[in-house]
C-alpha positions in Angstrom: 71.3 8.2 -49.3 71.8 6.6 -52.7 69.3 4.0 -54.1 70.6 0.7 -55.5 69.1 0.3 -59.0 70.6 -3.1 -59.7 72.4 -5.7 -57.7 73.7 -9.1 -59.0 76.4 -11.6 -58.3 78.9 -11.9 -61.2 81.2 -14.4 -59.4 81.6 -16.2 -56.0 81.1 -13.5 -53.4 81.6 -10.8 -56.1 78.6 -8.5 -56.6 77.9 -5.7 -59.1 75.9 -2.7 -58.0 74.3 0.0 -60.1 73.7 2.9 -57.8 71.9 6.2 -58.3 74.5 8.9 -58.1 74.0 11.6 -60.8 76.6 14.1 -59.6 79.3 11.5 -59.4 78.4 9.9 -62.7 78.7 13.4 -64.4 82.2 14.0 -63.1 83.9 10.6 -62.8 86.8 9.5 -64.9 88.6 6.2 -65.4 90.6 5.2 -62.3 88.7 7.2 -59.8 86.9 5.8 -56.7 84.1 6.5 -54.2 84.0 6.2 -50.4 81.0 4.2 -49.4 79.2 3.7 -46.0 76.6 0.9 -45.9 74.8 2.3 -42.8 75.1 5.1 -40.4 77.3 3.3 -37.9 79.4 1.6 -40.5 83.0 2.2 -41.6 83.8 3.9 -44.9 85.4 1.8 -47.6 86.9 2.8 -51.0 85.6 1.1 -54.1 86.7 2.0 -57.7 84.0 3.2 -60.1 83.7 0.4 -62.7 81.3 2.2 -65.0 78.8 5.1 -65.2 76.2 6.8 -67.2 75.9 10.6 -66.8 72.7 10.8 -68.8 70.9 8.2 -66.7 72.7 9.3 -63.5 74.2 6.0 -62.2 77.5 4.5 -61.4 78.6 0.9 -61.1 80.8 -0.6 -58.4 81.9 -4.2 -57.8 82.6 -5.6 -54.4 84.1 -8.8 -53.3 82.8 -10.0 -49.9 86.0 -10.7 -48.0 85.6 -8.5 -44.8 82.8 -7.3 -42.6 81.8 -4.3 -44.6 81.9 -5.8 -48.0 79.9 -8.8 -46.8 77.3 -6.4 -45.4 77.3 -4.5 -48.7 76.7 -7.7 -50.6 73.6 -8.4 -48.6 71.9 -5.4 -50.1 69.6 -5.7 -53.1 68.0 -3.5 -55.7 65.7 -1.1 -53.9 67.9 -0.8 -50.9 69.9 2.3 -50.1 73.6 3.0 -49.5 73.7 5.4 -46.5 76.3 7.7 -48.1 78.6 7.8 -51.1 81.4 10.4 -51.7 83.2 10.9 -54.9 84.7 10.9 -57.4 88.0 10.7 -55.5 91.6 10.2 -56.4 93.4 11.2 -59.5 92.1 9.9 -62.8 94.1 7.5 -64.9 96.6 9.2 -67.2 95.2 8.2 -70.6 97.0 8.9 -73.9 98.0 7.1 -77.1 100.8 4.6 -76.2 100.5 2.2 -79.1 99.9 -1.3 -77.7 98.6 -1.2 -74.2 98.1 -4.3 -72.0 95.4 -4.1 -69.2 95.9 -6.8 -66.6 93.2 -7.5 -64.0 93.8 -10.1 -61.3 90.5 -11.4 -59.7 88.3 -8.5 -58.7 91.0 -6.1 -60.0 89.4 -6.7 -63.4 86.7 -4.3 -62.2 89.2 -1.5 -62.1 91.1 -2.6 -65.2 87.9 -2.6 -67.2 87.1 1.2 -67.3 90.8 2.0 -67.9 90.9 -0.5 -70.8 87.9 1.3 -72.2 89.6 4.7 -71.9 92.8 3.4 -73.5 90.8 2.0 -76.5 88.9 5.3 -76.9 92.4 7.0 -77.0 93.3 4.9 -80.0 95.5 2.3 -78.4 95.6 -1.4 -79.5 94.4 -2.9 -76.3 95.2 -6.4 -74.9 93.4 -7.5 -71.8 94.6 -10.3 -69.5 92.1 -11.2 -66.9 92.6 -13.9 -64.2 91.0 -15.9 -61.5 91.5 -18.9 -59.4 89.1 -20.9 -61.6 86.5 -20.1 -64.4 83.8 -18.8 -62.1 86.3 -16.2 -60.7 87.0 -14.7 -64.1 84.7 -11.6 -64.3 83.6 -9.0 -66.9 85.1 -10.9 -69.8 82.2 -9.9 -72.1 82.4 -6.3 -71.0 86.1 -5.9 -71.4 86.1 -7.7 -74.8 84.1 -4.8 -76.3 87.0 -2.5 -75.8 89.9 -4.9 -76.4 91.6 -6.1 -79.5 92.8 -9.3 -77.8 91.5 -10.8 -74.5 93.2 -13.6 -72.6 91.3 -15.1 -69.7 93.6 -17.1 -67.3 92.9 -19.5 -64.5 95.2 -20.9 -61.8 93.7 -24.3 -62.1 93.4 -24.4 -65.9 89.6 -24.7 -65.9 89.3 -21.9 -68.4 91.5 -20.1 -70.8 95.2 -20.0 -70.3 96.4 -22.4 -67.5 98.5 -20.2 -65.3 98.8 -16.7 -63.8 98.2 -13.4 -65.6 102.0 -12.8 -65.2 102.8 -16.0 -67.1 100.5 -14.9 -69.9 102.2 -11.5 -70.1 105.6 -13.2 -70.2 104.5 -15.5 -72.9 103.4 -12.6 -75.1 106.8 -10.9 -74.6 108.6 -14.2 -75.3 106.7 -14.5 -78.5 107.9 -11.1 -79.7 104.8 -9.0 -78.9 105.8 -5.3 -78.9 104.2 -3.8 -75.8 104.3 -0.1 -75.1 102.3 0.2 -71.9 101.1 -2.1 -69.1 98.5 -1.4 -66.4 98.2 -4.0 -63.6 95.6 -4.1 -60.9 95.1 -6.9 -58.4 96.8 -8.5 -55.4 100.0 -6.8 -54.4 102.2 -9.9 -55.2 100.8 -10.0 -58.7 101.5 -6.3 -59.3 105.0 -6.7 -58.0 105.5 -9.7 -60.3 104.3 -7.7 -63.3 106.7 -4.8 -62.4 109.6 -7.3 -62.3 108.7 -8.7 -65.7 108.3 -5.4 -67.5 111.3 -3.6 -66.0 114.0 -5.3 -68.1 112.1 -4.4 -71.2 111.7 -0.8 -70.2 107.9 -0.9 -70.6 106.0 1.9 -68.9 104.0 0.1 -66.2 101.3 1.5 -63.9 99.8 -0.2 -60.8 96.8 0.8 -58.7 97.4 0.7 -55.0 93.8 1.1 -54.0 93.8 -1.9 -51.7 95.8 0.0 -49.1 93.4 2.9 -48.8 91.4 3.5 -45.6 89.6 6.8 -45.3 90.1 8.1 -48.9 90.9 11.7 -47.9 94.6 11.6 -46.9 93.7 12.5 -43.3 94.3 9.1 -41.6 97.7 8.4 -43.0 96.9 4.7 -43.3 97.7 4.6 -47.0 101.3 5.8 -46.8 103.5 4.2 -49.4 107.0 4.8 -50.7 107.3 5.7 -54.4 110.6 6.8 -55.9 112.0 7.0 -52.4 109.4 9.5 -51.2 106.3 9.1 -49.0 103.0 9.4 -50.8 99.4 9.1 -49.7 97.8 6.7 -52.1 94.3 8.1 -51.9 95.1 11.7 -52.8 98.4 11.3 -54.7 97.2 8.2 -56.6 95.9 5.6 -56.5 98.0 4.8 -59.6 101.8 4.9 -59.6 104.8 3.9 -61.7 105.2 0.3 -60.8 109.0 0.4 -61.2 109.2 3.1 -58.5 106.9 1.5 -55.9 108.6 0.0 -52.8 106.6 -3.2 -52.7 108.1 -4.5 -49.5 106.9 -1.4 -47.6 103.6 -1.7 -49.4 103.0 -5.3 -48.3 103.9 -4.5 -44.7 101.5 -1.6 -44.7 98.8 -3.6 -46.3 98.9 -6.1 -43.4 98.7 -3.4 -40.7 95.0 -3.9 -39.8 94.9 -7.6 -40.7 94.2 -8.8 -37.1 91.5 -6.2 -36.5 89.9 -7.0 -39.8 89.7 -10.7 -38.9 88.3 -9.9 -35.5 85.6 -7.7 -37.0 84.6 -10.3 -39.5 84.5 -13.0 -36.8 82.2 -10.9 -34.6 80.0 -10.1 -37.5 79.6 -13.8 -38.6 79.0 -15.0 -35.0 76.8 -12.2 -33.7 74.5 -11.0 -36.5 71.9 -9.0 -34.6 68.8 -7.0 -35.5 70.5 -3.6 -35.3 71.9 -3.8 -38.8 68.6 -5.1 -40.3 66.7 -2.3 -38.5 69.0 0.3 -40.1 68.7 -1.5 -43.4 64.9 -1.4 -43.3 65.0 2.4 -42.6 67.3 2.9 -45.5 65.1 0.9 -47.8 62.2 3.2 -46.9 64.4 6.2 -47.6 64.5 7.3 -44.0 67.4 9.2 -42.4 
């Protein structure tokens, strides 16, 4: 079991966790993820490692409470325990000097864009970060990502903060104004990543997207994360999660991403309607460090 050292909300239903995990902290690289299980009877979910400190032995993850398991996770506090944590998994982000690199995070996707922006800056790139949310309170990690960015553009759908519009519109504005861009990373909802790919393709800009949202078991065994990239079948969790955006078949990806939508809704409904003592009993045991 892994002890939670810090837990705090950084946005509506979005919670940051600092978790004791020295072996993972020692080995992780930007773009990699962990598989997490809240309690012994729970499902495993993939979450990208947002930050880490090898000397202090912790990693950070950020979870948005949208389904049963992420809502359970966001009920935990400092001093509680994660039942099990496996990682680092997935291939690290390919980091090199590109020139001007744009890191785009849509919503909680900013949690994944942040460590990659940091790595890109450390590689000597001029880093531009575009981070978006529905409204001001949904824009996360602005201060953190600003430390490793030469320019930061927060955007909001409703215009309550920063640029009024989508992250894609801000990207297009930069290009329309003659900004020379050599590399783009986009992480967020599938429609957003597809829109970014459509914008950058005519310019011939190398563009990478993270398909982490489609992953299920994180080991390649279940086959639930199959995607089509460059006309070939890949397993996102072991072959990625990052791929060339211009080679991703987004239609297949969107269909695949909706495969378990009904089951997810049913599980969430049951959870919200029938919260019982079983989970809280397990949680109490974990808080005491019991197996």
